[in-house]
KEKE-692620 format. One record per residue: residue in one letter; residue number from 0; x, y, z of N, C-alpha, C in turn. Coordinates in pm, 1 decimal, always signed. Layout:
BEGIN
SITE  residu  num       n_X       n_Y       n_Z      ca_X      ca_Y      ca_Z       c_X       c_Y       c_Z
SITE       a  NUM         X         Y         Z         X         Y         Z         X         Y         Z
...
! end
This chain:
BEGIN
SITE  residu  num       n_X       n_Y       n_Z      ca_X      ca_Y      ca_Z       c_X       c_Y       c_Z
SITE       m    0   +1851.6   -3399.7    +252.4   +1928.1   -3294.0    +192.2   +2074.2   -3334.0    +188.8
SITE       t    1   +2131.9   -3282.2     +87.4   +2273.7   -3313.7     +74.0   +2354.5   -3190.1    +100.5
SITE       d    2   +2468.4   -3213.0    +157.0   +2558.5   -3102.3    +185.2   +2647.5   -3083.7     +63.5
SITE       p    3   +2664.2   -2957.9     +12.0   +2743.8   -2939.9    -108.0   +2890.6   -2976.1     -87.9
SITE       q    4   +2939.3   -2986.2     +30.5   +3079.8   -3016.0     +50.9   +3105.4   -3166.6     +59.3
SITE       l    5   +3004.1   -3243.6     +72.8   +3020.2   -3388.8     +77.0   +3025.8   -3442.9     -64.6
SITE       p    6   +3092.2   -3547.0     -85.6   +3093.3   -3604.4    -219.9   +2954.2   -3655.9    -254.2
SITE       p    7   +2921.0   -3651.9    -380.3   +2787.5   -3695.3    -418.4   +2772.0   -3845.2    -400.7
SITE       p    8   +2651.9   -3887.6    -376.2   +2631.2   -4032.2    -364.8   +2661.6   -4099.5    -498.6
SITE       s    9   +2680.8   -4226.3    -493.2   +2717.9   -4297.7    -614.4   +2603.8   -4290.6    -716.7
SITE       g   10   +2638.6   -4268.0    -841.9   +2543.3   -4261.4    -952.8   +2479.1   -4125.3    -969.1
SITE       a   11   +2514.8   -4030.4    -887.6   +2453.5   -3897.3    -900.0   +2555.1   -3800.8    -954.4
SITE       e   12   +2508.9   -3700.9   -1019.1   +2597.9   -3598.6   -1074.5   +2640.6   -3505.4    -964.1
SITE       p   13   +2757.9   -3448.1    -981.2   +2798.4   -3352.3    -879.3   +2711.9   -3227.4    -885.4
SITE       f   14   +2699.0   -3163.4    -776.0   +2615.8   -3041.3    -766.3   +2685.9   -2925.7    -831.6
SITE       a   15   +2611.6   -2854.1    -915.6   +2668.0   -2735.2    -979.1   +2576.6   -2618.5    -946.0
SITE       p   16   +2633.2   -2505.7    -909.3   +2548.3   -2389.8    -879.8   +2479.0   -2343.5   -1008.1
SITE       p   17   +2362.4   -2286.9    -994.5   +2290.2   -2244.3   -1115.6   +2364.6   -2132.1   -1186.1
SITE       a   18   +2349.8   -2126.7   -1317.0   +2416.7   -2024.7   -1398.5   +2342.2   -1892.5   -1381.9
SITE       p   19   +2412.8   -1779.5   -1390.0   +2344.3   -1650.2   -1379.2   +2248.8   -1635.0   -1498.0
SITE       p   20   +2140.6   -1563.3   -1477.2   +2044.1   -1550.2   -1586.7   +2103.7   -1470.8   -1702.3
SITE       a   21   +2066.6   -1512.8   -1820.5   +2116.0   -1444.3   -1940.5   +2043.5   -1311.9   -1955.5
SITE       a   22   +2111.2   -1216.8   -2015.7   +2050.1   -1085.3   -2036.5   +1939.8   -1098.4   -2140.8
SITE       p   23   +1828.4   -1034.1   -2117.1   +1721.5   -1042.9   -2217.0   +1765.2    -976.9   -2348.1
SITE       p   24   +1707.9   -1018.8   -2459.7   +1751.3    -964.9   -2587.6   +1720.5    -817.0   -2604.4
SITE       y   25   +1627.6    -765.8   -2529.3   +1592.1    -625.3   -2544.2   +1666.2    -535.5   -2447.0
SITE       a   26   +1751.1    -592.0   -2364.8   +1824.0    -513.0   -2266.9   +1919.7    -418.6   -2339.1
SITE       t   27   +1934.8    -301.9   -2284.3   +2024.9    -204.2   -2344.3   +2164.0    -220.9   -2287.9
SITE       i   28   +2254.0    -192.1   -2370.4   +2393.1    -200.4   -2328.6   +2435.8     -59.0   -2294.8
SITE       p   29   +2499.1     -38.3   -2176.4   +2539.1     +96.9   -2141.3   +2638.7    +151.8   -2242.9
SITE       n   30   +2627.5    +280.9   -2268.5   +2713.8    +355.6   -2360.0   +2706.0    +306.1   -2504.2
SITE       a   31   +2600.2    +232.8   -2539.5   +2584.5    +187.0   -2677.9   +2501.1    +290.9   -2752.2
SITE       p   32   +2527.3    +310.6   -2880.4   +2447.6    +408.1   -2955.3   +2303.2    +359.0   -2968.1
SITE       a   33   +2210.9    +453.0   -2964.6   +2068.7    +419.0   -2975.7   +2039.2    +372.9   -3117.4
SITE       a   34   +1945.5    +280.0   -3126.7   +1908.4    +229.8   -3258.5   +1835.0    +340.2   -3333.3
SITE       a   35   +1874.2    +363.5   -3453.6   +1812.9    +470.4   -3532.9   +1703.2    +411.3   -3620.5
SITE       y   36   +1591.3    +485.1   -3627.2   +1483.3    +442.9   -3714.7   +1520.3    +482.2   -3857.3
SITE       p   37   +1478.0    +403.4   -3953.0   +1508.7    +442.9   -4091.1   +1434.2    +570.9   -4125.8
SITE       a   38   +1496.0    +653.4   -4202.5   +1436.0    +781.2   -4240.1   +1324.4    +757.5   -4340.9
SITE       a   39   +1218.3    +837.9   -4328.4   +1106.5    +827.3   -4422.1   +1146.5    +889.7   -4554.0
SITE       p   40   +1093.2    +839.3   -4664.0   +1125.9    +900.6   -4792.7   +1071.8   +1042.7   -4798.7
SITE       p   41   +1126.1   +1126.9   -4882.6   +1078.2   +1265.5   -4890.7    +930.4   +1269.8   -4931.7
SITE       g   42    +854.9   +1356.2   -4865.5    +712.3   +1373.6   -4895.3    +622.4   +1273.4   -4825.1
SITE       a   43    +678.9   +1180.7   -4749.1    +597.2   +1080.9   -4680.1    +540.3   +1139.9   -4551.9
SITE       y   44    +434.9   +1078.1   -4504.5    +373.1   +1120.5   -4379.1    +466.6   +1087.3   -4264.7
SITE       q   45    +493.3   +1184.1   -4180.7    +586.4   +1165.8   -4070.7    +512.1   +1110.9   -3949.8
SITE       v   46    +554.2   +1001.1   -3898.1    +495.6    +938.5   -3780.8    +561.9    +997.6   -3657.8
SITE       p   47    +488.2   +1022.6   -3552.1    +550.4   +1074.8   -3430.7    +658.6    +980.2   -3380.6
SITE       v   48    +762.3   +1036.8   -3320.9    +878.7    +959.0   -3279.5    +841.0    +854.5   -3176.1
SITE       g   49    +759.4    +889.9   -3081.7    +723.7    +795.3   -2976.5    +609.2    +704.5   -3016.5
SITE       g   50    +563.4    +711.1   -3137.4    +446.1    +633.8   -3177.8    +319.8    +712.4   -3147.6
SITE       y   51    +210.2    +656.0   -3178.0     +82.4    +722.3   -3152.5     +44.8    +708.6   -3006.4
SITE       a   52     -11.9    +814.2   -2950.9     -52.0    +812.4   -2810.5    -180.7    +731.4   -2796.2
SITE       s   53    -189.8    +661.0   -2686.0    -313.2    +586.7   -2660.9    -420.2    +684.5   -2615.6
SITE       p   54    -544.5    +656.0   -2647.0    -650.0    +749.6   -2607.5    -662.1    +758.4   -2456.5
SITE       a   55    -698.6    +877.0   -2410.4    -711.5    +899.6   -2266.3    -838.6    +833.0   -2216.5
SITE       g   56    -832.6    +774.0   -2102.4    -949.3    +711.5   -2042.4    -972.4    +572.0   -2098.5
SITE       a   57   -1058.7    +500.9   -2035.3   -1088.4    +365.7   -2078.2   -1205.5    +367.6   -2175.7
SITE       y   58   -1216.8    +265.1   -2250.4   -1327.6    +253.2   -2345.2   -1456.7    +233.9   -2267.8
SITE       t   59   -1557.2    +305.9   -2306.3   -1688.9    +288.7   -2245.0   -1789.4    +259.8   -2354.6
SITE       a   60   -1882.7    +177.4   -2323.2   -1987.2    +144.4   -2419.0   -2078.8    +264.7   -2435.2
SITE       p   61   -2135.8    +282.8   -2552.5   -2226.1    +396.3   -2570.8   -2347.9    +385.5   -2480.4
SITE       d   62   -2399.9    +502.4   -2444.4   -2515.4    +508.5   -2355.8   -2638.8    +459.2   -2430.0
SITE       t   63   -2700.9    +354.8   -2378.5   -2818.4    +298.5   -2445.0   -2947.6    +329.7   -2371.5
SITE       t   64   -2939.7    +410.7   -2266.5   -3061.8    +444.8   -2194.4   -3145.6    +538.6   -2280.2
SITE       v   65   -3273.4    +522.3   -2272.7   -3364.7    +603.2   -2351.3   -3392.2    +732.0   -2274.9
SITE       r   66   -3373.3    +844.5   -2343.6   -3400.1    +973.4   -2279.3   -3550.3    +993.7   -2270.3
SITE       p   67   -3597.5   +1048.1   -2158.6   -3741.7   +1072.5   -2148.7   -3785.0   +1179.3   -2248.6
SITE       s   68   -3906.5   +1165.1   -2292.5   -3960.7   +1256.9   -2391.7   -3981.7   +1395.4   -2329.9
SITE       g   69   -3960.9   +1497.5   -2409.4   -3981.8   +1634.9   -2363.6   -4120.7   +1684.6   -2396.2
SITE       l   70   -4216.5   +1593.2   -2409.1   -4351.6   +1630.0   -2449.7   -4420.8   +1718.5   -2346.3
SITE       f   71   -4404.2   +1689.7   -2217.9   -4468.3   +1771.6   -2114.1   -4424.1   +1917.7   -2123.7
SITE       g   72   -4295.3   +1937.5   -2136.5   -4243.8   +2074.3   -2145.9   -4291.9   +2145.5   -2270.3
SITE       t   73   -4296.4   +2074.2   -2382.9   -4341.5   +2135.4   -2507.9   -4488.8   +2173.1   -2500.7
SITE       i   74   -4571.7   +2082.4   -2450.6   -4715.1   +2112.8   -2437.7   -4735.8   +2229.1   -2341.1
SITE       a   75   -4663.0   +2229.9   -2230.9   -4676.1   +2338.8   -2133.4   -4637.7   +2472.2   -2196.7
SITE       l   76   -4531.2   +2473.0   -2276.3   -4488.8   +2598.0   -2340.5   -4591.4   +2645.0   -2443.2
SITE       i   77   -4649.8   +2553.3   -2518.7   -4752.6   +2591.0   -2616.4   -4874.2   +2649.8   -2545.0
SITE       l   78   -4917.0   +2585.9   -2437.1   -5032.3   +2638.5   -2361.8   -5000.6   +2775.4   -2301.4
SITE       a   79   -4879.2   +2792.7   -2251.6   -4840.9   +2921.5   -2193.7   -4838.7   +3030.2   -2300.3
SITE       l   80   -4789.8   +2997.9   -2419.8   -4788.9   +3097.5   -2527.6   -4930.2   +3132.1   -2572.5
SITE       l   81   -5018.0   +3032.7   -2576.1   -5158.1   +3062.5   -2608.6   -5219.2   +3154.9   -2503.5
SITE       a   82   -5189.7   +3126.9   -2377.4   -5245.4   +3209.0   -2269.4   -5186.6   +3348.9   -2267.2
SITE       a   83   -5060.0   +3363.2   -2304.8   -4993.8   +3492.9   -2293.4   -4997.5   +3574.5   -2421.8
SITE       v   84   -5031.1   +3512.4   -2536.2   -5029.6   +3586.1   -2662.4   -5167.8   +3591.2   -2726.6
SITE       v   85   -5231.2   +3475.5   -2744.6   -5356.8   +3471.3   -2820.1   -5471.9   +3533.1   -2741.7
SITE       t   86   -5488.3   +3494.0   -2616.0   -5601.4   +3548.1   -2539.9   -5589.2   +3698.6   -2515.7
SITE       p   87   -5471.2   +3756.0   -2493.4   -5466.0   +3902.0   -2483.4   -5500.0   +3971.9   -2614.9
SITE       i   88   -5468.3   +3910.0   -2727.9   -5504.4   +3971.6   -2856.0   -5656.1   +3975.7   -2871.5
SITE       i   89   -5722.3   +3864.3   -2839.6   -5868.9   +3860.7   -2848.8   -5930.1   +3959.9   -2750.7
SITE       a   90   -5878.7   +3964.0   -2629.0   -5930.9   +4057.9   -2529.6   -5902.1   +4202.2   -2569.9
SITE       g   91   -5787.3   +4227.2   -2630.4   -5754.1   +4363.2   -2673.5   -5847.7   +4412.5   -2782.7
SITE       i   92   -5878.7   +4325.8   -2878.8   -5973.9   +4364.0   -2985.3   -6111.2   +4391.0   -2926.3
SITE       a   93   -6155.6   +4303.1   -2835.5   -6287.2   +4322.2   -2773.3   -6287.6   +4447.8   -2686.1
SITE       a   94   -6180.4   +4472.4   -2612.5   -6174.8   +4590.5   -2525.4   -6171.9   +4718.5   -2607.4
SITE       f   95   -6104.8   +4718.3   -2720.8   -6105.0   +4836.4   -2807.4   -6246.5   +4866.7   -2854.3
SITE       e   96   -6320.9   +4763.2   -2893.0   -6459.4   +4782.9   -2937.1   -6549.2   +4827.5   -2822.0
SITE       i   97   -6525.4   +4774.7   -2702.7   -6603.1   +4819.7   -2586.0   -6577.6   +4967.8   -2562.3
SITE       g   98   -6453.3   +5008.9   -2567.2   -6419.9   +5150.4   -2546.8   -6476.7   +5238.0   -2656.8
SITE       r   99   -6479.6   +5187.3   -2779.4   -6533.2   +5266.7   -2889.8   -6684.5   +5282.5   -2877.9
SITE       v  100   -6755.1   +5175.3   -2836.3   -6901.2   +5181.3   -2823.2   -6941.1   +5260.0   -2698.7
SITE       l  101   -6865.5   +5248.1   -2592.8   -6895.2   +5318.2   -2466.6   -6780.5   +5414.6   -2435.8
SITE       p  102   -6769.5   +5526.4   -2508.1   -6653.9   +5614.6   -2487.3   -6652.4   +5681.4   -2350.9
SITE       q  103   -6768.3   +5703.7   -2290.9   -6769.7   +5769.0   -2160.7   -6739.2   +5672.5   -2047.6
SITE       g  104   -6729.4   +5543.8   -2077.8   -6698.3   +5444.4   -1975.9   -6823.6   +5402.1   -1902.3
SITE       v  105   -6804.9   +5321.6   -1803.5   -6916.3   +5271.9   -1724.0   -6922.3   +5354.2   -1597.1
SITE       t  106   -7027.6   +5434.7   -1585.3   -7044.7   +5517.2   -1465.6   -7182.8   +5490.1   -1409.6
SITE       t  107   -7188.8   +5399.7   -1315.9   -7315.7   +5371.5   -1248.7   -7294.7   +5384.9   -1099.7
SITE       s  108   -7402.0   +5411.3   -1030.3   -7391.0   +5425.3    -885.9   -7392.5   +5289.7    -816.8
SITE       t  109   -7449.0   +5190.2    -880.8   -7450.9   +5056.0    -821.4   -7376.8   +4959.9    -913.8
SITE       t  110   -7316.6   +4861.3    -855.3   -7243.2   +4763.9    -935.2   -7333.4   +4653.7    -988.3
SITE       e  111   -7456.9   +4646.7    -939.8   -7547.5   +4541.4    -985.1   -7610.9   +4575.2   -1119.4
SITE       d  112   -7609.8   +4699.6   -1158.7   -7672.7   +4740.4   -1283.9   -7569.6   +4737.1   -1395.8
SITE       l  113   -7565.4   +4627.8   -1466.7   -7471.6   +4613.3   -1577.0   -7540.6   +4634.9   -1711.4
SITE       s  114   -7661.4   +4693.0   -1708.5   -7732.6   +4716.7   -1833.5   -7663.8   +4821.9   -1919.2
SITE       v  115   -7572.2   +4899.7   -1860.4   -7499.2   +4998.8   -1938.7   -7405.5   +4931.3   -2039.0
SITE       l  116   -7372.9   +4805.8   -2016.4   -7285.7   +4732.6   -2107.3   -7362.8   +4668.4   -2222.8
SITE       s  117   -7495.6   +4680.1   -2224.1   -7574.7   +4612.5   -2328.1   -7540.0   +4657.1   -2470.3
SITE       p  118   -7500.9   +4782.1   -2498.8   -7463.1   +4813.6   -2636.7   -7337.7   +4738.2   -2683.2
SITE       a  119   -7256.2   +4692.7   -2591.4   -7133.0   +4621.8   -2626.9   -7132.9   +4480.4   -2568.9
SITE       r  120   -7251.1   +4417.9   -2563.0   -7259.0   +4288.2   -2495.0   -7177.6   +4179.4   -2565.7
SITE       d  121   -7171.5   +4180.3   -2698.6   -7091.4   +4079.5   -2769.4   -6942.5   +4095.5   -2737.1
SITE       q  122   -6896.8   +4218.6   -2736.0   -6755.5   +4243.1   -2707.2   -6721.5   +4209.7   -2561.7
SITE       v  123   -6815.9   +4238.2   -2471.4   -6794.7   +4204.1   -2330.7   -6787.3   +4052.1   -2315.6
SITE       l  124   -6871.3   +3980.8   -2390.0   -6868.5   +3835.2   -2384.0   -6734.1   +3781.3   -2434.0
SITE       w  125   -6683.9   +3836.8   -2545.5   -6555.1   +3792.3   -2598.0   -6441.2   +3823.7   -2501.3
SITE       a  126   -6445.9   +3938.7   -2438.7   -6341.3   +3973.8   -2342.0   -6344.2   +3879.5   -2221.4
SITE       e  127   -6465.3   +3849.1   -2175.1   -6476.3   +3759.1   -2060.7   -6434.6   +3616.8   -2097.1
SITE       l  128   -6475.2   +3571.2   -2214.5   -6434.2   +3437.3   -2258.5   -6281.8   +3427.5   -2272.6
SITE       s  129   -6223.3   +3529.7   -2329.2   -6077.2   +3524.9   -2343.7   -6008.4   +3527.1   -2207.3
SITE       f  130   -6066.8   +3597.8   -2111.0   -6010.0   +3597.7   -1976.1   -6013.4   +3457.6   -1916.4
SITE       w  131   -6129.5   +3390.4   -1921.7   -6141.5   +3258.7   -1860.6   -6062.1   +3152.7   -1936.6
SITE       i  132   -6059.4   +3161.7   -2067.5   -5979.1   +3066.1   -2144.5   -5830.1   +3087.0   -2115.6
SITE       g  133   -5788.8   +3212.1   -2107.8   -5649.4   +3240.4   -2072.6   -5613.6   +3192.1   -1933.8
SITE       t  134   -5707.6   +3204.6   -1841.2   -5684.1   +3157.1   -1704.9   -5666.3   +3005.5   -1702.0
SITE       v  135   -5754.4   +2934.2   -1770.5   -5745.8   +2787.7   -1772.6   -5616.9   +2742.8   -1842.4
SITE       l  136   -5585.3   +2804.6   -1955.1   -5462.0   +2768.3   -2026.7   -5338.1   +2800.6   -1942.9
SITE       g  137   -5338.4   +2912.8   -1874.0   -5224.1   +2949.7   -1790.1   -5203.9   +2854.3   -1674.0
SITE       i  138   -5312.8   +2816.1   -1608.5   -5301.3   +2721.2   -1496.8   -5253.6   +2585.4   -1547.6
SITE       a  139   -5308.4   +2541.0   -1661.8   -5263.3   +2413.0   -1718.8   -5116.2   +2419.8   -1757.4
SITE       a  140   -5072.4   +2533.0   -1810.6   -4931.2   +2548.3   -1848.0   -4841.6   +2544.7   -1724.8
SITE       i  141   -4884.0   +2606.9   -1616.5   -4804.5   +2605.0   -1493.5   -4795.1   +2463.5   -1436.7
SITE       v  142   -4907.6   +2392.0   -1433.5   -4907.6   +2255.9   -1379.0   -4819.9   +2163.8   -1464.7
SITE       l  143   -4840.1   +2166.7   -1597.1   -4758.7   +2081.4   -1684.6   -4611.9   +2122.9   -1682.7
SITE       g  144   -4586.2   +2252.6   -1669.4   -4448.1   +2298.3   -1659.8   -4379.5   +2247.4   -1534.6
SITE       i  145   -4449.6   +2246.9   -1423.5   -4393.1   +2195.0   -1298.6   -4368.6   +2044.9   -1309.7
SITE       i  146   -4461.0   +1973.0   -1373.1   -4441.1   +1829.2   -1393.7   -4319.3   +1805.6   -1483.0
SITE       a  147   -4306.1   +1885.3   -1588.9   -4192.3   +1869.8   -1679.7   -4060.6   +1898.3   -1608.1
SITE       i  148   -4060.2   +1996.8   -1519.8   -3937.9   +2028.5   -1445.0   -3905.3   +1916.0   -1346.7
SITE       a  149   -4005.9   +1866.8   -1276.1   -3982.3   +1764.7   -1173.9   -3941.1   +1630.7   -1234.3
SITE       k  150   -4002.1   +1593.0   -1345.4   -3972.5   +1462.4   -1406.1   -3864.4   +1470.2   -1512.8
SITE       r  151   -3807.9   +1588.4   -1533.1   -3702.0   +1610.4   -1633.3   -3747.5   +1567.9   -1771.9
SITE       r  152   -3867.6   +1605.7   -1807.6   -3922.1   +1577.8   -1940.2   -3945.5   +1710.9   -2009.5
SITE       g  153   -3840.7   +1763.1   -2068.8   -3849.2   +1894.4   -2131.3   -3833.1   +2003.1   -2027.2
SITE       r  154   -3726.6   +1992.6   -1950.4   -3707.0   +2081.4   -1836.0   -3695.8   +2228.1   -1876.7
SITE       g  155   -3619.9   +2256.9   -1981.7   -3603.5   +2395.6   -2025.6   -3734.2   +2455.3   -2073.8
SITE       a  156   -3808.6   +2378.5   -2151.7   -3938.6   +2426.8   -2199.2   -4036.0   +2440.4   -2082.3
SITE       g  157   -4025.3   +2352.8   -1983.0   -4112.6   +2361.9   -1865.2   -4085.7   +2488.1   -1784.5
SITE       i  158   -3958.3   +2522.8   -1768.9   -3923.6   +2646.2   -1697.3   -3975.0   +2767.9   -1773.7
SITE       a  159   -3954.0   +2765.5   -1905.6   -4002.9   +2876.9   -1988.2   -4154.2   +2886.1   -1981.4
SITE       a  160   -4223.1   +2772.0   -1979.1   -4369.6   +2771.8   -1973.5   -4420.3   +2833.0   -1843.4
SITE       v  161   -4356.3   +2799.0   -1732.9   -4399.2   +2855.6   -1603.9   -4379.7   +3007.3   -1602.9
SITE       v  162   -4265.3   +3052.6   -1652.5   -4237.8   +3196.4   -1653.9   -4336.3   +3269.6   -1745.6
SITE       v  163   -4357.7   +3215.5   -1866.2   -4448.5   +3280.8   -1960.9   -4591.6   +3279.0   -1908.6
SITE       a  164   -4633.9   +3169.8   -1845.7   -4770.5   +3161.5   -1793.9   -4793.5   +3261.3   -1680.1
SITE       v  165   -4692.9   +3278.9   -1596.0   -4707.8   +3375.9   -1486.6   -4711.4   +3518.0   -1542.9
SITE       l  166   -4625.6   +3545.2   -1640.4   -4626.4   +3677.9   -1702.2   -4749.7   +3700.1   -1790.3
SITE       g  167   -4815.9   +3591.1   -1829.3   -4934.2   +3602.1   -1913.8   -5044.7   +3684.7   -1850.4
SITE       a  168   -5062.8   +3673.2   -1720.3   -5166.6   +3751.9   -1652.1   -5134.5   +3901.0   -1658.6
SITE       v  169   -5008.5   +3934.9   -1640.6   -4967.1   +4075.3   -1649.6   -4987.1   +4126.7   -1792.1
SITE       i  170   -4948.8   +4045.0   -1889.1   -4965.1   +4084.7   -2029.6   -5112.3   +4103.6   -2062.3
SITE       f  171   -5197.2   +4011.5   -2015.5   -5340.5   +4019.0   -2044.6   -5400.0   +4151.1   -1996.0
SITE       f  172   -5377.8   +4183.9   -1869.0   -5439.0   +4305.0   -1814.1   -5377.1   +4431.5   -1870.6
SITE       t  173   -5250.0   +4429.1   -1904.9   -5187.0   +4545.2   -1968.8   -5249.2   +4571.5   -2105.5
SITE       v  174   -5264.8   +4465.6   -2185.0   -5326.5   +4480.0   -2317.5   -5471.6   +4523.1   -2303.7
SITE       l  175   -5543.6   +4466.6   -2207.7   -5685.0   +4499.5   -2188.2   -5703.7   +4647.7   -2155.2
SITE       v  176   -5626.3   +4698.5   -2061.1   -5639.4   +4838.8   -2020.0   -5595.0   +4932.8   -2132.5
SITE       a  177   -5485.8   +4899.1   -2200.9   -5437.9   +4984.7   -2309.5   -5537.0   +4987.7   -2425.0
SITE       a  178   -5594.1   +4871.8   -2460.4   -5691.4   +4867.8   -2570.7   -5820.9   +4938.3   -2531.8
SITE       l  179   -5864.7   +4925.2   -2407.3   -5985.3   +4993.8   -2362.4   -5965.2   +5145.3   -2365.2
SITE       a  180   -5847.7   +5191.8   -2324.4   -5818.7   +5335.2   -2327.8   -5810.7   +5385.7   -2471.4
SITE       a  181   -5746.7   +5307.1   -2559.5   -5737.6   +5348.3   -2699.7   -5874.5   +5349.1   -2764.9
SITE       g  182   -5957.4   +5250.6   -2734.7   -6093.4   +5247.4   -2788.6   -6177.9   +5360.8   -2736.7
SITE       s  183   -6162.5   +5393.4   -2608.4   -6237.1   +5508.0   -2552.0   -6194.6   +5637.4   -2617.4
SITE       a  184   -6065.7   +5654.0   -2643.5   -6018.4   +5774.8   -2709.5   -6073.2   +5783.4   -2851.4
SITE       a  185   -6073.7   +5671.8   -2922.4   -6127.0   +5670.6   -3058.4   -6277.0   +5697.3   -3057.2
SITE       g  186   -6349.8   +5637.4   -2964.0   -6494.5   +5658.3   -2954.8   -6528.2   +5799.8   -2911.3
SITE       f  187   -6448.0   +5855.8   -2820.8   -6473.2   +5990.9   -2774.4   -6450.1   +6091.3   -2887.4
SITE       a  188   -6347.1   +6067.0   -2970.0   -6319.5   +6155.1   -3082.9   -6433.5   +6148.9   -3183.1
SITE       t  189   -6489.7   +6031.1   -3204.0   -6601.5   +6014.7   -3296.9   -6728.7   +6074.1   -3235.4
SITE       y  190   -6746.1   +6057.4   -3104.7   -6866.3   +6101.5   -3034.9   -6873.1   +6254.7   -3030.1
SITE       t  191   -6759.8   +6321.5   -3010.8   -6759.7   +6467.4   -2999.0   -6763.6   +6537.0   -3134.4
SITE       s  192   -6726.2   +6470.5   -3241.4   -6724.6   +6539.5   -3371.0   -6853.4   +6529.6   -3446.4
! end
């Protein structure tokens, strides 16, 4: 190392302290007027003073994951609607005919003697078939609805299917009793006149 106060060795340049850094070209000068942007011609689109804002957040690639199919929920809802709407209609028609054919109702001393239903045996068969078909459809709708909810495959339809299938039993028996009473009233009016 050389000492700056010693004379330089022969053939070497004298030591000079480094020059202060030059001001960058974009540096602002204190108390200088701000650079004015040229005015836009009349009727031109006005650009915001600060420029356009950058979009918030970072760029993300579009979601390429495949959404699971909502088939379970849709099938469950269709089965629940069949159980809660179609089977009560069939049972209601059959129950009305049972009430019309047997206006006095079933009055036997023993439950083993179902021969009193023989005049309306076709209608009793239809009512019973609609009950069992509605039961099977309702249970299938509940099972598929639970699967749809758990696997997120048509979750909204699965929830609706479970609710409709559970209410289907209430709807079935309400329609059955109301149609049987209406049929009995119609049959009794015909029977007494």
